[in-house]
C-alpha positions as CSV (number, residue, x, y, z in Angstrom):
1,M,-223.0,215.1,263.5
2,A,-221.1,211.8,263.9
3,D,-222.6,210.5,260.9
4,E,-221.3,213.5,258.9
5,A,-217.9,213.2,260.3
6,T,-217.8,209.5,259.3
7,R,-219.0,210.2,255.9
8,T,-216.3,212.9,255.5
9,A,-213.6,210.7,256.8
10,F,-214.7,207.9,254.3
11,L,-214.7,210.4,251.4
12,E,-211.1,211.2,252.2
13,I,-210.2,207.9,252.5
14,Q,-211.7,207.0,249.2
15,A,-210.3,209.9,247.5
16,S,-206.8,209.0,248.8
17,M,-207.3,205.3,247.9
18,I,-208.2,206.4,244.2
19,D,-205.2,209.0,244.1
20,L,-202.8,206.3,245.3
21,T,-204.0,203.5,243.0
22,G,-203.7,206.1,240.0
23,K,-200.0,206.8,240.9
24,L,-199.3,203.0,241.4
25,K,-200.5,202.5,238.0
26,Q,-198.4,205.2,236.4
27,V,-195.4,203.8,238.2
28,Q,-196.2,200.4,236.8
29,I,-196.5,201.7,233.4
30,Q,-193.2,203.6,233.7
31,M,-191.1,200.5,234.9
32,R,-192.8,198.5,231.9
33,N,-191.4,201.1,229.6
34,K,-187.9,201.3,231.2
35,E,-187.8,197.3,231.2
36,G,-188.3,197.4,227.5
37,D,-185.5,200.3,227.0
38,R,-183.1,198.3,229.1
39,K,-183.9,195.0,227.2
40,R,-183.3,196.9,223.7
41,A,-180.1,198.3,224.9
42,Y,-178.9,194.9,226.2
43,L,-180.1,193.1,222.8
44,T,-178.3,195.8,220.9
45,L,-175.0,195.5,223.0
46,E,-175.1,191.7,222.5
47,E,-175.2,192.2,218.7
48,L,-172.6,194.8,218.6
49,R,-169.9,193.1,220.7
50,P,-169.1,190.2,218.3
51,L,-168.5,192.6,215.5
52,P,-165.0,193.6,214.6
53,E,-163.6,197.1,215.5
54,D,-163.4,198.2,211.8
55,T,-167.0,197.4,211.0
56,N,-169.1,200.1,209.7
57,T,-171.9,200.7,212.3
58,Y,-174.7,203.1,211.8
59,K,-176.7,205.3,214.4
60,S,-180.5,205.8,213.6
61,I,-181.6,209.5,214.0
62,G,-185.2,209.9,212.9
63,R,-185.1,208.6,209.3
64,T,-181.5,209.1,208.8
65,F,-178.5,206.8,209.7
66,L,-175.3,208.2,210.6
67,L,-171.9,206.4,210.3
68,E,-170.4,206.0,214.1
69,P,-167.5,203.9,215.4
70,K,-168.4,200.6,217.0
71,S,-167.0,202.0,220.2
72,V,-169.5,204.9,220.4
73,L,-172.3,203.1,219.7
74,E,-171.3,200.6,222.5
75,A,-170.7,203.3,225.1
76,E,-174.3,204.7,224.1
77,Q,-176.0,201.5,224.7
78,E,-174.0,200.6,227.9
79,Q,-175.1,204.1,229.4
80,K,-178.6,203.7,228.4
81,F,-178.8,200.0,230.0
82,K,-177.3,201.6,233.2
83,D,-179.5,204.5,233.1
84,S,-182.6,202.2,232.7
85,E,-181.3,200.0,235.5
86,A,-181.1,203.1,237.8
87,T,-184.3,204.4,236.9
88,I,-185.9,200.9,237.4
89,A,-184.5,200.6,240.9
90,S,-185.8,204.1,241.7
91,L,-189.4,203.2,240.5
92,E,-189.1,200.0,242.2
93,T,-188.7,201.9,245.6
94,S,-191.6,204.3,244.8
95,K,-193.7,201.2,243.9
96,E,-192.9,199.5,247.3
97,N,-193.8,203.0,249.2
98,L,-197.0,203.2,247.2
99,E,-198.1,199.6,248.2
100,K,-197.2,200.4,251.9
101,K,-199.6,203.5,251.7
102,I,-202.3,201.6,250.1
103,A,-202.1,199.0,252.6
104,E,-202.3,201.9,255.4
105,V,-205.5,203.3,253.7
106,E,-207.1,200.1,253.3
107,N,-206.5,199.4,257.2
108,N,-207.9,202.9,257.8
109,L,-211.1,202.1,255.8
110,R,-211.4,198.6,257.5
111,E,-211.1,200.3,260.9
112,L,-213.6,203.1,260.0
113,L,-216.2,200.4,258.8
114,Q,-215.5,198.3,261.9
115,Q,-216.3,201.4,264.1
116,E,-219.5,202.5,262.0
117,P,-221.2,199.4,260.6
118,G,-224.2,201.7,259.4
119,I,-221.7,203.4,256.8
120,A,-221.0,200.1,255.3
121,R,-224.8,199.7,254.8
122,Q,-225.1,203.2,253.5
123,I,-222.3,202.4,250.9
124,M,-223.8,199.3,249.7
125,S,-227.2,201.3,249.3
126,M,-225.3,203.9,247.2
127,S,-223.7,201.4,244.9
128,M,-226.8,199.6,243.8
């Protein structure tokens, strides 16, 4: 009876760990993508700023380029930059929360293995 309860607890902890690890990887990928968006917006802004106001600037939409005033393009890039920074900050807090949850699950697993040393042997025999 206790063996079955321990096994069930282990399987729940294992499922939780797999789920949290997957979510953490997903958040890290989203952060990497937003970092690229932020950097692209920053570099575009750096190239636009020194141009004179009367310069013809074009906005890419698919395969088409539309003539846009420099001020409009600068405003769009600044907005993209701010949005990316806000999203990155949000994702950073999500990442920290997930890392805390993973640490809690690891501690729960350690406690379970210390309480029931027999389950560690069973786990090792299953993986071989």
